[in-house]
C-alpha positions as CSV (number, residue, x, y, z in Angstrom):
1,M,-0.2,-0.1,-0.1
2,T,1.5,3.5,-0.9
3,A,1.1,6.7,1.1
4,A,-1.6,7.5,-1.9
5,D,-3.6,4.3,-0.5
6,S,-3.4,4.9,3.1
7,P,-6.6,6.0,4.8
8,F,-6.7,9.6,6.4
9,D,-7.7,9.8,10.1
10,G,-10.3,12.0,11.4
11,P,-8.0,15.2,11.5
12,A,-6.6,15.0,8.3
13,I,-10.0,14.5,6.8
14,A,-11.0,17.5,8.5
15,A,-7.8,19.2,7.4
16,S,-8.4,18.4,3.9
17,L,-11.7,19.5,3.7
18,A,-10.8,22.7,4.7
19,A,-9.8,23.4,1.2
20,L,-13.1,22.2,-0.3
21,P,-15.9,24.3,0.6
22,G,-19.3,22.6,0.4
23,W,-17.9,19.2,1.0
24,E,-18.3,17.2,3.9
25,H,-17.4,14.0,5.7
26,V,-20.4,11.8,6.4
27,D,-20.8,7.9,6.7
28,G,-17.2,7.3,5.9
29,V,-17.4,9.2,2.4
30,I,-16.5,12.7,1.5
31,R,-19.7,14.2,-0.3
32,R,-21.1,17.1,-1.9
33,T,-24.5,17.9,-3.1
34,Y,-24.1,20.4,-6.4
35,Q,-27.5,22.3,-7.0
36,T,-28.4,22.4,-10.4
37,G,-31.2,24.0,-12.5
38,G,-33.1,21.0,-13.6
39,W,-32.8,17.6,-15.3
40,R,-30.6,19.0,-18.1
41,G,-27.9,20.5,-15.8
42,S,-28.1,17.5,-13.6
43,L,-27.0,15.2,-16.6
44,I,-24.5,17.6,-17.6
45,V,-22.7,17.6,-14.0
46,A,-23.1,13.8,-13.6
47,N,-21.2,13.5,-17.0
48,A,-18.7,15.6,-16.1
49,I,-18.1,14.0,-12.8
50,G,-18.0,10.5,-14.7
51,F,-15.6,11.9,-17.1
52,I,-13.0,13.1,-14.2
53,C,-13.3,9.8,-12.3
54,E,-13.0,7.7,-15.3
55,A,-9.8,9.7,-16.5
56,A,-8.7,9.6,-12.9
57,D,-9.7,5.4,-12.7
58,H,-11.1,6.2,-9.0
59,H,-14.9,6.1,-9.4
60,A,-17.5,7.9,-7.1
61,D,-21.0,7.1,-6.2
62,V,-23.1,9.7,-7.9
63,L,-26.7,10.3,-7.6
64,V,-28.5,12.1,-9.9
65,T,-31.8,13.9,-9.5
66,W,-33.9,16.7,-10.4
67,P,-32.6,19.1,-9.5
68,R,-29.2,18.0,-7.8
69,V,-26.2,15.9,-7.9
70,T,-24.3,14.2,-5.1
71,V,-20.8,12.7,-5.4
72,S,-19.6,10.5,-2.8
73,L,-15.9,9.6,-2.7
74,S,-13.8,6.9,-0.8
75,T,-11.4,4.5,-1.6
76,H,-12.9,0.9,-1.2
77,S,-9.6,-0.9,-1.5
78,A,-8.1,1.1,1.2
79,G,-11.0,0.8,3.7
80,G,-11.5,4.7,3.8
81,I,-11.1,8.2,2.6
82,T,-7.4,8.8,0.9
83,A,-5.7,11.5,-0.8
84,K,-6.9,9.9,-4.2
85,D,-10.4,11.0,-3.0
86,F,-9.4,14.4,-1.9
87,E,-7.3,14.7,-5.4
88,V,-10.5,13.6,-7.6
89,A,-12.8,16.0,-5.3
90,Q,-10.4,19.0,-6.2
91,R,-10.5,18.4,-9.8
92,I,-14.8,17.8,-9.9
93,E,-15.0,21.1,-8.0
94,R,-12.5,23.2,-10.1
95,H,-14.6,21.7,-13.5
96,L,-17.8,22.3,-12.2
97,T,-17.3,25.7,-10.7
98,W,-15.0,27.2,-13.4
99,K,-17.0,30.3,-15.2
100,P,-15.0,32.3,-17.9
101,A,-13.0,35.4,-16.6
102,L,-14.6,38.6,-17.2
103,D,-12.2,39.8,-19.5
104,S,-12.7,36.4,-21.8
105,S,-14.4,36.3,-25.2
106,L,-16.6,33.4,-23.8
107,T,-19.6,34.3,-21.7
108,G,-20.9,31.4,-20.4
109,P,-24.4,30.6,-19.7
110,V,-26.9,33.2,-18.1
111,E,-27.7,30.6,-15.4
112,P,-25.0,29.0,-14.0
113,L,-25.1,24.9,-14.1
114,V,-24.3,24.4,-10.2
115,R,-24.8,26.5,-7.0
């Protein structure tokens, strides 16, 4: 087992969550619920999470509903939450909360996909 596969203890989980607003530690996973504008937004968000997890070969539990998506991460093979979970959570967070810069030629949607 590498350091990336070693489960974090409670204080390490709490310290790592400080860098991930909106994420919580509950029932042995780190979890966040993204509010969406409806079914279309939920599907877009779920697909984005799926892409990130597949590319990382580290898969989340994803619950898709109208109008929200809940993502839960843990490393089953390690029996807990590891550095892998936090790295995937950070990538999900950056991807789903990205918006074009004010000086960008990109405008983005009128309504954000997640809240």
